[in-house]
Steps between C-alpha positions, in 0.01 A plus 500: 500500500592215265570179690820305433445140392719313748504195271743702290726488805478123537205477741377147432208303644743346749575836659143629464370203702750562780436876500129436564599389851587863581183683392570832672834546320595566136723264302807652336836400358835638610667679207810634676659524841750728665600391850176496703285681245312343211309597189191285449267502199130441569188540286493860627853584387850487645536563873789560737482249782666361811434195716284530810645491849325166562649356179848611608452354850380161368770464230760251619755576227567715193346249258157574651514860380353609164724495194464606139244271335312420819121529512403674822184604685507864601291774653506781243568851630456802274669749735804295601665161462269204452549220752592143402344238727558172317722339234311242295651152460783508247502258206872555443770691681856609430708521819853616572705577806413840645767768470674591825372202698677185608246240398156648430342465158277742315257472210622677189192430284187288524234335283719464192401260223811513278853608589719605208863437593702749297865446419703704255688324220810708565741485793211462746418148380567246776356146508558456873312822578218385275471177700460710812223713346313197367505339846348808664245539219371142535472538875296820470210302356517678166614362164853603391580601143859583401537817293838550332538871424732702274535222243639761259818502713547121494708312243479145643126457563493136385769402752312676780172332410668159519628578850155619607350162415688359799400775742150621408318167530127523411534880471404695186770724350443826308771688311453877467685804370464862608548601137245269340155361573638144481385314809289791621195346330588169670491680835146624439374142459556443873295803606129445567243760601476398867855367546785666685856481371827604662856549382804368684868550421808711555494875446546626146408176320205652314205446735400866488525506119264202477251659741508822301421299185207333673371837620560668166673785681818576696343451842837435662839650427739245351866463587769289335734254668832659597823390334594309818171305455382570856199694383291757684149504637262646242198526728485580871146392588295198410207584275187321379359628170197400291607442140307661211470158329368341819689332780704646782874544534702525822844656467747390769833681548811323374653289775872433520457239772204267504444284807380145428377407845196329347608441141361184342827327416322173422338661193797713400727195518242239400765309305724464807201421723391221264852355469548499878210255533716247315792522745579187700478685833207722600731743681753516214699826502585460128869545567678166537248229593487181290192461285440875475281568194599868503874423471427247226301764308792743526752239385283415198449867409126493573541757779759777532721545806413873495128430537558267795727759663226760455251261660728448802559874533132596491410213732758622750384861465139396560611321818667812639261764366253506789773516769648812659874566486580326831294195406673487160844497661394223740360305205828536314692375804265203530572419134875525565479262796228269368734200532490558876122539507501881488685785668365421847631143494828619348551729801436207735750288305770767516434558869537130584810475281662794679432335836676181389802696381547680832800378706 
């Protein structure tokens, strides 16, 4: 049987060295997952796999479990499911809030080198959403690249590019069209033989079309954005695929809501972060304090009010994201009564006030 060269699936010296610690197991990479079952490619081919009972017992949370892109050590089984015993140390990880849970997180994809953030140049285009994606991409440990799709439907590209200069700081931007090869060749420049790329963005923005171009075939069924611009999921399972030209692509389902519990806001809003260092007060809220460099930048036109509002919104969302619903409500009440030192102190104040008012 012809052996598969795992280097074509991103197995680098880093992972080979760590895998040597587990001599009795075979190294593989997770190519897809469906609930508790996985498909893992090894030098002997693709295997169906599940985690061992010991692995499940020792896992303290969902992020410990294998995800698409993970390199794992498994005991191969020809007659049944192979057994995963270990997940090798991740070099990058993309995390979101787990569906159906109050506060647990789960790994969506791992060991990604470049994340292409796709946004359609039609009604889907949204600068504030792009800021959110960039924040998550930076935090994953991978390098974000903005890909503007469906340029053939856009009539104000120059205006959009000017706005992007304010949002996509230190991030490369590629413009593509589903009808032409413009930009598609630019995309290839980011793909190296042992590198893993992933696509992020709303449903129907052209991610599947780009992947099909990279594969040279219609691997996934494409689906357009609906007239109401809400889109639909075009894929139902995460997949890892070796590209014919070299490199590996991970396709993640379109996400309508993207948690930013660990988003790197300092890099996404590097301009605001740098300006805040010039404020007179270290704890400046950038709202009404004297000597606020942020307010001065807004008044001079250097910074837009919309960008600051987006910063406040994402900062607030990040604060609440890891809390359950009861904790969120208590946090909101604490914010409402912060002048009293929080909800607890406000209750004490009202109680003492009521006592004084009694006849």
